[in-house]
N, C-alpha and C positions, 0 to 999 in steps of 0.2 A: 711482398708478404711473401714469405718462403712460402713456396710449394712441394720442396722436397721433403718426402718422406724415408725416415732412418730406419724403419727395417718393417714383417711383420701388422698387421692390425696397430701400428703409428699413428697419428694424427700428423694434416698437416699445419699449419702456423693460424689457417685463417679459420680452419676448422677447429682447433682450438679458445680462440679469438669466439666464434660463435656460439660455443660452450658456454663459455664463461655469460657473455653481455643474456643469455638466455638464461643462466644461474644468478645473475644481478638481479633480471624480471622479474623470476620467480622469489625471490625471495622479499621483494616487496606485492608482493600478489595479494597482500590482504589487507591494502593501503588506500586510502579512496586517491584514486584520483592518482597512481606514480608515476608517471612519465618523467617530466622535470627532476624529482629523485630517483630512479635508475637511472637517466644521461649526466647528473653527477655523477654516478657509481660507475657511470662507462668509462666519463673521461677522467674519475682518477685512477681508476685499475687499469687504463689504455694511452693515458695523456691524451689522444681523442676520441669525435666522434666519424666513423667512418661513413660510407654508401652501405656496404655490407650490416654494420652493427643497424644501422636502421631501420634496414630489412628485416633484420629479428626480433627487430623489439617489433615492429611492425606487425608482424606471425604470432610473436610470443602475447601478446597481449589485445588480440585482434582488432586491429587500427587500422587504416591506411595508410602506407609510406607515405602520401601526402599531409598527413596526419602529425606523422613523428619528421618529417623534414622538415613543413614548419614550425614548430619548437624552437627546433638543434637549428632553423636560420634563422628567428624571430630573436632568440634572447646569443647577443655579440660573448656572453662566458663560453658557451660551446665551441669548442675548437673542430674543423672540418678537416683539419691539416697538421700532419704529427708535428709537435714544436720541436720550437729546433732549442738547440744545449742549452740556450744563454735569451733572459726575461728579460728585461728593463719596464718598469710600470712606470710612470708620470702622472701622477693628479693634476686635472684640468679642470676640477670645479673650482668656486670662486674663489672661497682663501687660497688657496694655492695658486690661483694665476695673479689675486690682487699681491700677488710676493715673487713676482715673475716663471710660473711652472709653462707658458708659452713656450717662452722665449729658450727656456732652462729644454722643451723636452722638442723644439727646434734644433737646434744647440747639440743635445746628444744623437738626434734622429740622423743631421748631415755627418758627421764624425763615423758613423757606425752604422752609414750606407754602403750594400753590397757586402755584407758580410752577411753568407746564408747560418753562419747558426746561431746570432744574434738577430733577437725581435725587441723591438723598443714600439708599446703600445700605449694609449692615452689610457686610464681610469677614470674614475669619477669618485674621486673618496676615498681614503682611504680612514677619516677619522683620527684623523692627525694634524687638523685645522692650526694648531698653533704652532706648528713646526714646519709650513709651509716653507719651499713647494719639499712635498714628500715625492719620494719614490722608492720604489721595491725593485734592486737587485736579485735575483732571483729567491726572488721569493722573501730575501730580509728587508724591513722599511727599513728608511733611513730620511731622515727627518733633518730641514736647513741642508735644501742641497743647491747643489752649484754643475753648471757645465763639470767642473775640471774633477769635481769626487767624487761624480759618477764615470765619469770614464776614468779615474784614480781607483776604481769597485772594479772596474773590468782588465785591468793590464794584464792581471794572468791568465785571462784568457788569452789561447795563442790559437 
């Protein structure tokens, strides 16, 4: 994160993010046990939950850093690092597994291995079971996918 200040009274990027994280927490302070929803808000706003975010939330919510870290690390939906430019999610639930999702995941992962700008992740059910195997390419759900169709969808990525 940038620590460069642009002029007198300006905030660093880190200070701005800390203020944003605290504001997201305060927006839900009236809710009962709002930590998970706040973490979702932080991730939606910033793309991931940083160590600094964990400390800010712990302070703002009067929780220990361990409490917040425990929630972030327990749930696989929370990113601990900045997201890559592109994400491919392959459903690995039973219905998709029965129509080739394991081989699809393996083929796509192998084909895109070594690309820092792409992440291939497994998920467990998009609710698109009748059209399996299902894949989300940059958030766009696609049914009846093959390795070829998934890789074709990535051809424009340079």
